[in-house]
Backbone bond lengths (Angstrom), bond angles and torsions (degrees), N, CA, C in turn:
res aa  C-N    CA-C-N  psi(-1)  N-CA   C-N-CA  omega(-1)  CA-C   N-CA-C  phi
1 M - - - 1.450 - - 1.518 110.97 -
2 A 1.334 116.36 -48.14 1.462 120.00 179.39 1.522 110.82 -62.48
3 N 1.329 116.20 -34.36 1.450 120.95 178.76 1.528 110.77 -59.85
4 N 1.323 116.81 -43.66 1.467 121.39 178.71 1.521 111.48 -63.38
5 L 1.329 117.10 -38.65 1.463 120.47 179.31 1.522 110.76 -64.47
6 I 1.302 116.38 -41.48 1.468 120.40 178.58 1.527 109.83 -64.68
7 Q 1.316 116.60 -44.62 1.465 120.15 178.80 1.524 111.24 -60.32
8 E 1.316 117.05 -40.63 1.467 121.31 178.84 1.530 111.09 -64.62
9 E 1.326 116.65 -43.06 1.463 120.98 179.16 1.527 110.74 -63.31
10 I 1.321 115.70 -43.97 1.475 119.70 178.75 1.521 109.46 -62.23
11 S 1.311 116.73 -44.46 1.466 121.46 179.92 1.523 111.68 -59.55
12 K 1.340 116.86 -43.12 1.467 120.76 178.68 1.528 111.16 -62.04
13 E 1.321 115.69 -43.59 1.468 119.80 -179.75 1.527 111.22 -66.58
14 L 1.317 117.18 -38.39 1.462 121.19 -179.73 1.524 112.31 -61.93
15 E 1.323 116.02 -33.25 1.464 120.44 -179.27 1.524 112.05 -59.61
16 H 1.324 117.12 -25.44 1.466 121.21 -177.09 1.534 112.80 -90.96
17 L 1.321 115.81 -5.91 1.464 119.33 -177.71 1.519 110.89 -93.82
18 P 1.340 117.11 146.49 1.461 119.60 173.29 1.531 110.06 -68.89
19 F 1.316 115.77 164.01 1.463 122.08 -175.05 1.522 112.60 -53.48
20 D 1.328 117.55 -45.29 1.469 119.54 -176.52 1.530 111.76 -63.47
21 K 1.316 117.05 -34.50 1.467 120.72 177.50 1.527 110.40 -72.57
22 Q 1.329 117.01 -38.10 1.455 120.52 177.02 1.530 110.19 -61.32
23 K 1.318 115.19 -39.86 1.467 120.19 179.06 1.531 110.36 -63.66
24 K 1.331 117.28 -39.55 1.464 120.97 177.43 1.522 111.40 -63.94
25 V 1.330 115.88 -39.62 1.466 120.05 177.67 1.528 109.61 -62.23
26 L 1.320 116.45 -44.67 1.461 120.73 178.78 1.524 111.07 -60.31
27 E 1.324 117.34 -45.26 1.468 121.00 178.16 1.527 111.02 -60.68
28 F 1.338 115.97 -39.91 1.458 120.08 179.41 1.531 111.01 -64.54
29 V 1.332 116.16 -46.28 1.460 120.09 179.97 1.524 110.10 -61.36
30 R 1.322 116.66 -42.66 1.464 119.60 178.18 1.523 111.48 -62.45
31 S 1.323 116.78 -35.75 1.467 119.34 179.19 1.525 111.17 -67.26
32 L 1.327 117.11 -29.62 1.460 120.50 177.35 1.528 111.32 -72.47
33 V 1.325 115.84 -32.15 1.461 121.11 -177.94 1.525 111.03 -81.35
34 S 1.316 117.27 -35.00 1.458 122.19 -176.51 1.520 111.01 -69.50
35 P 1.332 115.65 148.96 1.468 117.79 175.48 1.525 109.49 -67.63
36 P 1.312 117.37 151.09 1.460 119.54 -179.80 1.527 110.89 -64.18
37 A 1.298 115.15 148.32 1.461 120.49 178.97 1.522 109.63 -67.02
38 T 1.312 114.70 142.98 1.457 119.33 177.11 1.522 108.75 -121.74
39 G 1.292 115.62 166.81 1.456 119.81 178.98 1.512 110.64 110.78
40 V 1.322 114.58 -157.06 1.457 120.23 -178.12 1.513 109.77 -111.49
41 T 1.300 115.75 160.10 1.459 120.53 179.74 1.517 110.62 -78.97
42 G 1.309 115.21 160.66 1.461 120.13 175.97 1.517 111.32 -60.17
43 K 1.316 115.66 -35.37 1.458 120.11 179.18 1.532 110.98 -59.38
44 E 1.332 115.59 -39.78 1.457 119.62 179.07 1.530 112.09 -68.65
45 L 1.315 116.87 -27.41 1.465 121.04 -179.76 1.521 113.44 -80.82
46 L 1.327 117.03 -15.93 1.467 120.39 -177.78 1.526 113.31 -57.85
47 K 1.319 116.69 -27.16 1.471 118.88 -179.23 1.528 111.46 -63.98
48 F 1.340 117.56 -18.60 1.461 121.35 179.60 1.530 113.02 -91.98
49 A 1.312 116.96 -7.42 1.467 120.83 -178.41 1.525 109.91 -60.38
50 G 1.314 115.14 130.94 1.464 120.34 177.22 1.512 114.78 82.62
51 T 1.323 118.62 6.49 1.465 119.65 -178.53 1.520 112.58 -82.44
52 L 1.317 117.98 -18.96 1.460 121.60 176.16 1.523 109.67 -99.10
53 T 1.320 115.50 145.35 1.457 118.57 171.93 1.524 107.78 -76.03
54 E 1.300 116.89 166.05 1.466 120.35 178.70 1.520 110.49 -61.36
55 N 1.340 117.12 -40.00 1.467 120.60 178.86 1.530 111.37 -63.71
56 Q 1.325 117.09 -42.65 1.465 120.52 178.71 1.526 110.90 -62.29
57 A 1.313 116.35 -43.60 1.463 120.81 179.77 1.526 110.66 -63.16
58 C 1.317 117.14 -42.89 1.469 121.09 178.90 1.524 110.88 -64.05
59 E 1.330 116.61 -40.73 1.461 120.48 179.06 1.528 111.11 -63.53
60 I 1.314 117.42 -44.43 1.460 121.38 178.63 1.530 110.49 -62.76
61 K 1.313 116.31 -43.36 1.462 120.98 179.35 1.522 110.65 -60.72
62 E 1.322 116.85 -44.72 1.465 120.86 179.90 1.527 111.30 -63.33
63 I 1.334 117.11 -41.99 1.465 120.86 179.43 1.535 110.37 -63.36
64 I 1.314 116.49 -43.54 1.471 119.89 179.11 1.523 110.35 -62.89
65 E 1.318 117.38 -46.33 1.462 120.70 -179.24 1.526 111.18 -64.03
66 R 1.322 116.79 -37.13 1.460 120.87 -177.33 1.537 111.68 -75.90
67 D 1.320 116.66 -44.31 1.459 120.12 -169.74 1.530 115.17 -102.60
68 C 1.310 118.43 -21.86 1.467 119.49 -173.30 1.518 114.10 -106.50
69 E 1.296 118.51 -12.68 1.453 119.49 -175.38 1.517 112.84 -106.14
70 K 1.333 116.23 26.51 1.456 120.38 178.02 1.521 109.43 -106.55
71 I 1.317 115.35 144.88 1.448 121.26 176.46 1.522 108.01 -109.95
72 D 1.311 116.06 122.21 1.450 121.89 176.88 1.519 107.80 -96.88
73 I 1.331 116.73 102.94 1.458 122.01 -175.72 1.523 111.16 -60.44
74 S 1.301 117.58 -34.81 1.462 120.58 -178.36 1.526 112.38 -76.14
75 D 1.318 116.75 -7.23 1.461 121.31 -179.20 1.518 111.91 -76.29
76 W 1.325 118.07 -16.81 1.456 121.68 -177.97 1.475 109.33 -84.83
């Protein structure tokens, strides 16, 4: 019951917000529902920048595109 009251109050308040603000509210709510991000920050990855040659990077990209982006329907 209390959940419905909160939803109604939020809905009433949203009606007074412009579209861009409503979109921000939606993004915020989704961030609360989503699991927290895991892994390392981009800042921590910067130490690896430039460690691959252009050829190595292209080769890795081609392998990923060739082998990892296929869907095997019979695999399900």
